C-alpha positions as CSV (number, residue, x, y, z in Angstrom):
1,M,29.8,-1.5,36.8
2,E,32.9,-3.3,38.1
3,Q,32.1,-7.1,38.6
4,Q,32.2,-8.5,42.0
5,A,34.8,-11.0,43.0
6,P,33.1,-14.4,43.9
7,R,32.9,-15.6,47.4
8,V,35.1,-18.6,47.9
9,R,35.0,-20.7,51.0
10,L,38.3,-22.3,52.1
11,L,39.2,-25.3,54.4
12,T,42.6,-26.7,55.2
13,Q,43.0,-30.0,57.0
14,N,45.6,-32.3,58.1
15,M,44.2,-35.8,57.7
16,N,47.0,-37.5,59.7
17,I,47.0,-40.5,57.2
18,H,50.7,-41.3,56.9
19,H,52.7,-44.2,55.4
20,F,53.6,-46.0,58.5
21,V,51.8,-44.5,61.6
22,G,48.6,-43.7,60.1
23,H,47.1,-47.0,61.4
24,S,48.1,-45.8,65.1
25,Y,45.6,-42.8,64.9
26,P,42.5,-44.1,66.7
27,N,40.5,-41.0,65.1
28,R,41.7,-41.6,61.4
29,E,38.3,-42.9,60.2
30,A,36.1,-40.4,62.2
31,R,38.5,-37.6,60.6
32,V,37.6,-39.0,57.1
33,N,34.0,-39.2,58.1
34,G,34.0,-35.6,59.4
35,L,35.7,-34.3,56.1
36,L,33.1,-36.0,54.2
37,A,30.3,-34.6,56.2
38,H,31.5,-31.1,55.9
39,V,33.3,-31.2,52.2
40,D,30.1,-29.6,50.4
41,E,30.1,-26.6,52.5
42,F,33.5,-25.5,50.8
43,D,34.5,-24.5,47.4
44,V,38.3,-25.3,47.8
45,V,39.7,-27.8,50.3
46,M,43.4,-28.1,51.1
47,L,44.4,-31.6,52.5
48,Q,47.6,-32.9,53.9
49,E,48.9,-36.3,54.8
50,L,46.9,-38.4,52.4
51,F,49.9,-40.8,51.7
52,K,47.9,-44.0,51.8
53,F,45.7,-43.0,49.0
54,H,46.8,-43.2,45.3
55,A,45.3,-41.8,42.2
56,S,47.4,-44.4,40.0
57,H,46.5,-47.9,39.1
58,A,49.3,-49.6,40.9
59,P,51.1,-48.1,44.1
60,P,54.3,-46.2,43.7
61,H,57.4,-47.3,45.5
62,W,57.3,-47.4,49.2
63,F,59.9,-44.8,49.8
64,Q,59.2,-41.1,49.2
65,Q,55.8,-41.9,47.6
66,D,54.7,-38.4,47.2
67,T,53.7,-35.1,48.9
68,G,50.6,-36.4,50.5
69,L,48.7,-33.1,49.4
70,L,45.4,-32.9,47.7
71,I,43.7,-29.9,46.6
72,L,39.8,-30.2,45.9
73,S,38.0,-27.5,43.9
74,K,34.3,-26.8,42.8
75,H,36.0,-24.4,40.4
76,P,37.8,-25.5,37.3
77,I,41.4,-26.4,37.8
78,V,43.4,-24.6,35.0
79,S,47.0,-25.7,35.9
80,S,48.8,-27.4,38.5
81,K,52.4,-27.5,39.6
82,T,54.3,-29.4,42.4
83,I,57.7,-28.5,44.0
84,F,59.6,-30.8,46.3
85,F,61.5,-29.5,49.2
86,K,65.3,-29.1,48.9
87,E,65.6,-29.1,52.9
88,R,64.3,-31.9,54.9
89,S,64.9,-33.5,58.4
90,V,66.2,-36.9,58.3
91,A,63.1,-38.4,60.1
92,E,60.9,-37.0,57.1
93,M,62.9,-38.4,54.3
94,V,60.4,-41.3,54.1
95,S,58.0,-38.7,52.5
96,L,58.6,-36.6,49.3
97,K,57.3,-33.3,51.1
98,G,56.7,-30.1,49.0
99,A,54.1,-27.8,48.0
100,L,51.2,-28.2,45.7
101,M,50.0,-25.1,43.5
102,T,46.7,-25.0,41.4
103,K,45.3,-22.1,39.5
104,L,41.4,-22.1,39.5
105,R,39.0,-20.3,37.0
106,L,36.2,-18.6,39.4
107,S,34.7,-17.1,36.7
108,D,34.6,-16.5,32.6
109,E,36.3,-13.1,33.2
110,G,39.0,-11.8,35.9
111,P,42.1,-13.4,37.0
112,H,42.4,-16.9,38.3
113,L,43.0,-17.9,42.1
114,V,46.2,-19.2,42.8
115,V,45.8,-22.0,45.5
116,I,48.8,-23.6,47.1
117,T,49.0,-26.0,50.0
118,A,51.9,-27.5,51.9
119,H,52.8,-29.3,54.9
120,L,56.3,-28.2,56.6
121,D,58.7,-30.3,58.5
122,A,57.7,-31.4,61.9
123,H,61.3,-31.6,63.4
124,S,63.2,-28.2,62.9
125,L,62.0,-24.5,62.7
126,D,65.2,-23.6,60.7
127,I,64.1,-26.2,57.9
128,R,60.5,-25.0,58.0
129,L,61.7,-21.5,57.5
130,A,63.9,-22.6,54.6
131,Q,60.8,-24.5,53.1
132,L,58.8,-21.3,53.1
133,K,61.5,-19.3,51.3
134,Q,61.5,-21.9,48.8
135,I,57.3,-21.8,48.4
136,M,58.0,-17.9,48.1
137,T,60.8,-18.1,45.7
138,E,59.8,-21.0,43.3
139,L,56.0,-20.1,43.4
140,V,54.6,-16.9,45.0
141,H,57.1,-14.5,43.9
142,K,57.0,-15.8,40.4
143,E,53.1,-15.3,40.3
144,L,53.6,-11.8,41.6
145,A,56.0,-10.9,39.0
146,E,53.6,-11.8,36.4
147,D,50.7,-9.9,38.2
148,E,51.3,-7.8,41.3
149,E,47.8,-8.0,42.2
150,A,47.7,-11.8,41.8
151,R,44.8,-13.5,44.0
152,I,46.9,-16.0,46.0
153,V,45.8,-18.5,49.0
154,L,48.6,-20.4,50.7
155,G,47.1,-22.9,53.2
156,G,48.2,-25.9,55.2
157,D,49.8,-27.4,58.1
158,L,52.9,-25.0,58.8
159,N,53.8,-26.7,62.2
160,I,54.5,-23.3,63.5
161,D,52.5,-22.4,66.6
162,S,50.9,-18.8,66.4
163,I,49.6,-19.0,69.8
164,H,52.8,-19.7,72.0
165,H,55.7,-19.0,69.7
166,A,55.4,-15.4,68.8
167,E,59.2,-15.4,67.5
168,A,58.9,-18.1,65.2
169,W,55.5,-16.8,64.0
170,E,56.8,-13.4,63.2
171,A,59.7,-15.0,61.4
172,A,57.3,-17.0,59.2
173,K,54.9,-14.0,58.7
174,G,58.4,-12.0,57.5
175,I,59.4,-14.7,55.0
176,L,55.8,-14.9,53.6
177,H,55.0,-11.1,53.2
178,P,53.3,-9.7,51.1
179,L,51.0,-12.7,51.9
180,E,48.9,-12.0,55.0
181,S,47.5,-14.2,57.6
182,A,43.9,-14.7,57.2
183,V,43.3,-14.7,61.1
184,D,45.4,-11.4,61.2
185,K,43.7,-9.9,58.0
186,G,40.1,-10.9,59.8
187,A,38.0,-9.1,62.1
188,Y,38.5,-11.5,65.2
189,R,39.5,-10.0,68.6
190,G,40.1,-12.0,71.7
191,P,38.4,-11.0,75.2
192,E,41.1,-8.4,76.1
193,G,41.4,-7.2,72.4
194,G,44.3,-9.3,71.3
195,R,44.2,-11.4,68.2
196,P,42.5,-14.8,68.6
197,Y,44.0,-17.9,66.8
198,P,42.0,-21.2,66.6
199,V,43.2,-24.2,68.4
200,T,43.8,-26.7,65.6
201,H,45.1,-29.8,67.5
202,H,43.1,-32.2,69.3
203,K,45.6,-32.6,72.2
204,W,47.6,-29.2,72.7
205,D,46.5,-25.6,72.9
206,V,48.5,-24.7,69.7
207,C,47.5,-23.3,66.2
208,L,49.8,-25.1,63.7
209,D,47.3,-24.9,60.5
210,H,47.1,-21.6,58.6
211,I,45.8,-19.7,55.6
212,F,47.7,-16.7,54.0
213,V,46.3,-14.5,51.5
214,H,47.1,-12.0,48.9
215,G,44.8,-9.8,46.7
216,V,41.5,-11.2,48.2
217,A,39.3,-10.1,51.3
218,V,39.2,-12.2,54.1
219,D,36.1,-13.4,56.3
220,A,38.2,-16.0,58.5
221,N,36.1,-18.7,60.3
222,S,37.5,-21.8,61.9
223,L,35.8,-25.2,61.4
224,Q,37.1,-28.2,63.6
225,L,36.2,-31.6,62.0
226,H,35.5,-34.7,64.0
227,K,34.9,-34.1,67.6
228,W,37.4,-31.2,68.2
229,P,35.7,-28.0,69.8
230,A,36.1,-24.7,67.6
231,V,37.9,-22.8,70.1
232,F,39.8,-19.6,70.0
233,A,42.9,-18.6,72.1
234,T,44.5,-15.3,72.5
235,P,48.4,-15.2,72.4
236,P,49.9,-14.1,75.5
């Protein structure tokens, strides 16, 4: 009898805890408390913008400290790898942004689950698309070359709005192929039959946070931390 693949609950969240502006977010503490209140509900948690927290004994140098990325897992982490983006806007040079990849052992038998998280440039679409291409070239395609049926999850704050910016969204999906959007792959439909996307910003009706998958079945759900409502919006 074929062994059923284990069910894994995933969460991606931008914590907005930055080098210099983290103190200016009035809901920062509530964000952290919200995460702590829900973190046990998930098997794998992908976090972005955790720049003010350090795992080392002494703080690193203040400029380009790290990627601000963290992956938490209830499953054993077999290996991890970090890449740094070659293209970044001037405003984001203070951070050493990139992508973090881990391989998780879900069971004693069967393939590992590859989990990648990233936080793309906030200022330039061209740079964001270049960063996606780098992720695909240096991480995803290498995994698929070793195993074309590899189980891969890519999640994070892509800074690409899937609700209102269809052209940019389609360009991103084209670069990320054969990975598929978890929302597109899921069974959700809007009031008029369109594809709904979760609103992931506390001020604007936009969806910037995404999960893409390959080789896994998807039951996509949206959980909003803090006081944000769990809303689905249908692209026009």
